[in-house]
Residue frames as a rotation matrix with the C-alpha (Angstrom) as fourth column:
MET 1
-0.896 0.142 0.422 22.95
0.353 -0.351 0.867 -23.81
0.271 0.926 0.264 1.24
LYS 2
0.011 0.994 -0.112 19.54
0.882 0.043 0.468 -23.53
0.470 -0.104 -0.876 2.92
PRO 3
0.149 0.070 -0.986 20.45
0.767 -0.638 0.070 -20.65
-0.625 -0.767 -0.148 5.28
VAL 4
-0.832 -0.483 -0.273 21.76
0.188 -0.709 0.680 -18.60
-0.522 0.514 0.681 2.36
PHE 5
-0.689 0.645 0.329 18.57
0.476 0.061 0.877 -19.19
0.546 0.762 -0.349 0.38
LEU 6
0.245 0.807 -0.537 16.39
0.956 -0.110 0.270 -18.21
0.159 -0.580 -0.799 3.34
ALA 7
-0.220 -0.413 -0.884 18.49
0.553 -0.799 0.236 -15.09
-0.803 -0.437 0.405 3.90
LEU 8
-0.979 -0.145 0.145 17.99
0.196 -0.456 0.868 -14.07
-0.060 0.878 0.475 0.26
ILE 9
-0.236 0.966 0.103 14.24
0.736 0.108 0.668 -14.53
0.635 0.233 -0.737 0.55
PHE 10
0.267 0.306 -0.914 14.20
0.902 -0.412 0.126 -12.39
-0.338 -0.858 -0.386 3.71
VAL 11
-0.603 -0.575 -0.553 16.27
0.321 -0.809 0.492 -9.62
-0.731 0.119 0.672 2.10
GLY 12
-0.877 0.319 0.360 14.01
0.330 -0.144 0.933 -9.66
0.349 0.937 0.021 -0.96
ALA 13
0.082 0.965 -0.250 10.90
0.901 0.036 0.433 -9.40
0.427 -0.261 -0.866 1.18
VAL 14
0.112 -0.116 -0.987 12.30
0.710 -0.685 0.161 -6.48
-0.695 -0.719 0.006 3.17
ALA 15
-0.860 -0.497 -0.115 13.41
0.262 -0.624 0.736 -4.70
-0.438 0.603 0.667 -0.01
CYS 16
-0.570 0.711 0.411 9.92
0.600 0.019 0.799 -4.94
0.561 0.703 -0.438 -1.50
THR 17
0.446 0.834 -0.325 8.27
0.825 -0.242 0.510 -3.37
0.347 -0.496 -0.796 1.53
SER 18
-0.285 -0.641 -0.712 10.95
0.870 -0.485 0.089 -0.82
-0.403 -0.594 0.696 2.41
GLN 19
-0.897 -0.031 0.441 9.46
0.294 -0.786 0.543 1.70
0.330 0.617 0.714 0.00
LEU 20
0.194 0.979 -0.058 6.18
0.642 -0.082 0.763 1.73
0.742 -0.185 -0.644 1.93
TYR 21
-0.678 -0.379 0.630 5.72
-0.194 -0.735 -0.650 4.47
0.709 -0.563 0.425 4.46
VAL 22
-0.358 0.562 -0.746 4.14
0.925 0.321 -0.202 4.35
0.126 -0.762 -0.635 7.88
PRO 23
0.202 0.516 0.833 1.70
0.460 -0.800 0.384 7.26
0.864 0.306 -0.399 8.06
THR 24
-0.534 -0.311 -0.786 2.49
0.832 -0.359 -0.423 10.12
-0.151 -0.880 0.451 10.43
GLU 25
0.257 0.645 -0.719 0.98
0.509 -0.723 -0.467 13.55
-0.821 -0.247 -0.514 11.03
LYS 26
-0.473 -0.510 -0.718 3.05
-0.298 -0.675 0.675 14.93
-0.829 0.533 0.167 8.12
ASN 27
-0.969 0.122 0.213 1.00
0.246 0.477 0.844 12.79
0.001 0.870 -0.493 5.72
VAL 28
-0.212 0.951 -0.224 -2.39
0.752 0.013 -0.659 13.98
-0.624 -0.308 -0.718 6.98
ASN 29
0.692 0.675 -0.256 -4.24
0.334 -0.613 -0.716 15.94
-0.640 0.410 -0.649 4.28
LYS 30
-0.326 -0.919 -0.220 -1.08
0.127 -0.273 0.954 16.11
-0.937 0.283 0.205 2.14
VAL 31
-0.995 0.058 -0.082 -2.93
-0.088 -0.102 0.991 15.47
0.049 0.993 0.107 -1.13
GLU 32
-0.208 0.958 -0.198 -6.32
0.116 0.225 0.967 14.02
0.971 0.179 -0.158 -0.21
VAL 33
-0.046 0.282 0.958 -8.24
-0.902 -0.424 0.082 14.83
0.430 -0.860 0.274 2.98
ALA 34
0.411 0.122 -0.903 -7.50
0.139 0.971 0.194 12.02
0.901 -0.205 0.383 5.42
SER 35
0.738 -0.149 0.659 -6.95
-0.671 -0.273 0.690 11.71
0.077 -0.951 -0.301 9.15
LEU 36
-0.377 -0.922 0.088 -3.98
-0.920 0.363 -0.149 9.83
0.105 -0.137 -0.985 10.56
SER 37
-0.259 0.381 0.888 -6.33
-0.399 0.794 -0.457 7.02
-0.879 -0.473 -0.053 11.57
GLU 38
0.798 0.595 -0.096 -7.67
-0.292 0.242 -0.925 6.75
-0.527 0.766 0.367 8.01
LEU 39
0.364 -0.752 -0.549 -4.14
-0.862 -0.048 -0.505 6.67
0.354 0.657 -0.665 6.58
GLN 40
-0.571 -0.555 0.604 -3.18
-0.767 0.624 -0.151 3.92
-0.293 -0.549 -0.782 9.03
GLN 41
0.211 0.739 0.640 -6.27
-0.227 0.674 -0.703 1.94
-0.951 0.003 0.310 8.03
GLY 42
0.853 0.075 -0.516 -5.36
-0.515 -0.038 -0.856 2.39
-0.084 0.996 0.006 4.35
HIS 43
-0.151 -0.985 -0.085 -1.80
-0.966 0.165 -0.198 1.23
0.209 0.053 -0.976 5.07
ASP 44
-0.510 -0.010 0.860 -3.06
-0.501 0.816 -0.288 -1.89
-0.699 -0.578 -0.421 6.84
LEU 45
0.583 0.783 0.216 -5.60
-0.204 0.398 -0.894 -2.66
-0.787 0.477 0.392 4.12
TYR 46
0.585 -0.442 -0.680 -2.95
-0.795 -0.150 -0.587 -2.24
0.158 0.885 -0.439 1.43
ILE 47
-0.501 -0.851 0.157 -0.55
-0.864 0.482 -0.143 -4.63
0.046 -0.207 -0.977 3.15
ASN 48
-0.563 0.275 0.780 -3.14
-0.333 0.788 -0.518 -7.21
-0.757 -0.551 -0.352 4.20
ASN 49
0.514 0.825 0.236 -5.24
-0.052 0.304 -0.951 -7.29
-0.856 0.477 0.199 1.03
CYS 50
0.803 -0.217 -0.555 -3.07
-0.595 -0.258 -0.761 -6.27
0.022 0.942 -0.336 -1.89
GLY 51
-0.157 -0.984 0.087 0.00
-0.987 0.155 -0.030 -8.05
0.016 -0.091 -0.996 -0.57
LYS 52
0.199 0.304 0.932 -1.79
-0.415 0.887 -0.201 -11.40
-0.888 -0.347 0.303 -0.49
CYS 53
0.811 0.298 0.503 -1.59
0.282 0.555 -0.783 -11.86
-0.513 0.777 0.366 -4.25
HIS 54
0.564 -0.640 0.522 1.38
0.593 -0.126 -0.795 -9.83
0.575 0.758 0.308 -5.46
LYS 55
-0.443 -0.793 -0.418 4.29
0.889 -0.328 -0.320 -7.67
0.116 -0.513 0.850 -4.34
LEU 56
0.572 0.595 -0.564 3.45
0.690 -0.721 -0.061 -4.34
-0.443 -0.354 -0.823 -2.83
TYR 57
0.089 -0.486 0.869 4.39
0.803 -0.482 -0.352 -1.37
0.590 0.729 0.347 -4.96
SER 58
-0.715 -0.417 -0.562 5.83
0.661 -0.665 -0.347 1.77
-0.229 -0.619 0.751 -3.48
PRO 59
0.307 0.879 -0.366 3.20
0.662 -0.473 -0.581 4.51
-0.684 -0.064 -0.727 -3.13
GLY 60
0.173 -0.313 -0.934 5.49
-0.372 -0.899 0.232 6.79
-0.912 0.307 -0.272 -5.17
SER 61
-0.680 -0.526 0.511 5.78
0.186 0.550 0.814 4.31
-0.709 0.649 -0.276 -8.04
ARG 62
-0.365 0.643 0.674 2.56
0.913 0.107 0.393 5.48
0.181 0.759 -0.626 -9.70
SER 63
-0.871 0.193 0.452 0.74
-0.161 -0.981 0.109 8.74
0.464 0.023 0.885 -10.24
ASN 64
-0.695 0.678 0.241 -2.48
-0.376 -0.057 -0.925 9.43
-0.613 -0.733 0.295 -8.36
ILE 65
0.151 0.754 -0.639 -4.47
-0.975 0.008 -0.222 8.78
-0.163 0.657 0.736 -11.53
ASP 66
-0.268 -0.331 -0.905 -2.67
-0.565 0.814 -0.130 5.48
0.780 0.477 -0.405 -12.11
TRP 67
-0.993 -0.040 0.113 -3.37
-0.117 0.510 -0.852 4.38
-0.023 -0.859 -0.511 -8.53
LYS 68
-0.279 0.960 0.011 -7.04
-0.696 -0.195 -0.691 5.17
-0.662 -0.201 0.722 -9.01
LYS 69
0.197 0.305 -0.932 -7.15
-0.922 0.382 -0.070 3.09
0.334 0.873 0.356 -12.20
ALA 70
-0.628 -0.526 -0.573 -5.29
-0.315 0.846 -0.431 0.19
0.711 -0.090 -0.697 -10.59
LEU 71
-0.910 0.307 0.278 -7.53
-0.223 0.202 -0.954 0.20
-0.349 -0.930 -0.115 -7.52
ASN 72
-0.014 0.953 -0.303 -10.68
-0.913 -0.136 -0.384 0.27
-0.407 0.271 0.872 -9.65
VAL 73
0.114 -0.023 -0.993 -9.49
-0.702 0.705 -0.097 -2.87
0.703 0.709 0.064 -11.42
MET 74
-0.638 -0.577 -0.510 -8.08
-0.106 0.722 -0.684 -4.70
0.762 -0.383 -0.522 -8.40
ALA 75
-0.670 0.369 0.644 -10.64
-0.740 -0.262 -0.619 -3.89
-0.060 -0.891 0.449 -5.68
PRO 76
0.438 0.892 -0.115 -13.33
-0.894 0.445 0.042 -6.29
0.089 0.084 0.992 -6.96
LYS 77
0.254 -0.428 -0.867 -10.74
-0.202 0.854 -0.480 -9.07
0.946 0.297 0.130 -7.28
ALA 78
-0.779 -0.618 -0.105 -9.60
0.032 0.128 -0.991 -8.48
0.626 -0.776 -0.080 -3.68
LYS 79
0.055 0.917 -0.394 -13.21
0.756 0.219 0.616 -8.17
0.652 -0.332 -0.682 -2.49
ILE 80
-0.760 -0.325 -0.563 -12.53
0.598 -0.688 -0.411 -4.67
-0.254 -0.650 0.717 -1.22
ASP 81
0.339 0.937 0.088 -15.53
0.920 -0.310 -0.238 -2.37
-0.195 0.162 -0.967 -0.94
ASN 82
0.408 -0.119 0.905 -15.52
0.526 -0.780 -0.339 1.27
0.746 0.615 -0.256 -2.08
ASP 83
0.938 -0.060 0.342 -14.85
-0.297 -0.646 0.703 2.65
0.179 -0.761 -0.624 1.41
GLN 84
0.614 -0.751 0.242 -11.84
0.285 0.497 0.819 0.37
-0.736 -0.434 0.520 1.85
MET 85
0.276 -0.486 0.829 -10.60
0.956 0.049 -0.290 1.19
0.100 0.873 0.478 -1.64
TYR 86
0.672 0.028 0.740 -10.77
0.137 -0.987 -0.087 4.91
0.727 0.159 -0.667 -0.85
LEU 87
0.903 -0.400 0.157 -8.81
-0.229 -0.141 0.963 4.38
-0.363 -0.906 -0.219 2.39
ILE 88
0.330 -0.802 0.498 -6.09
0.725 0.553 0.411 2.59
-0.604 0.225 0.764 0.42
TYR 89
0.386 -0.130 0.913 -6.10
0.778 -0.487 -0.398 5.31
0.496 0.864 -0.087 -2.23
ARG 90
0.889 -0.020 0.458 -5.68
-0.201 -0.915 0.350 8.06
0.412 -0.403 -0.817 0.37
TYR 91
0.689 -0.707 0.159 -2.81
0.088 0.299 0.950 6.14
-0.720 -0.640 0.269 1.96
LEU 92
0.238 -0.629 0.740 -1.09
0.911 0.409 0.055 5.73
-0.337 0.661 0.670 -1.41
VAL 93
0.318 -0.071 0.946 -1.39
0.677 -0.681 -0.279 9.36
0.664 0.728 -0.168 -2.53
ASN 94
0.926 0.025 0.376 -0.63
-0.219 -0.777 0.591 11.11
0.307 -0.630 -0.714 0.78
ARG 95
0.609 -0.757 -0.236 2.95
0.767 0.638 -0.071 9.86
0.204 -0.138 0.969 0.64
């Protein structure tokens, strides 16, 4: 019974993160001005900070305005400064 339970947890974890994208050149400046390096930083910050407390939502699951609202509420809780928040925002909207 234990291996089946662990397999289900693994599948669930992969399913939650499969909607995230790894930034490439095609995402650079797509919506917001951002270099590939900045998008990668935003991706890493999103996974390492936001994912600590709750599941990670797909970048396409919210509008740009909704992401901005959510980040404004969540950044202080995650102890993310404005520069980090903006990196995450650019990652999320340049999908």
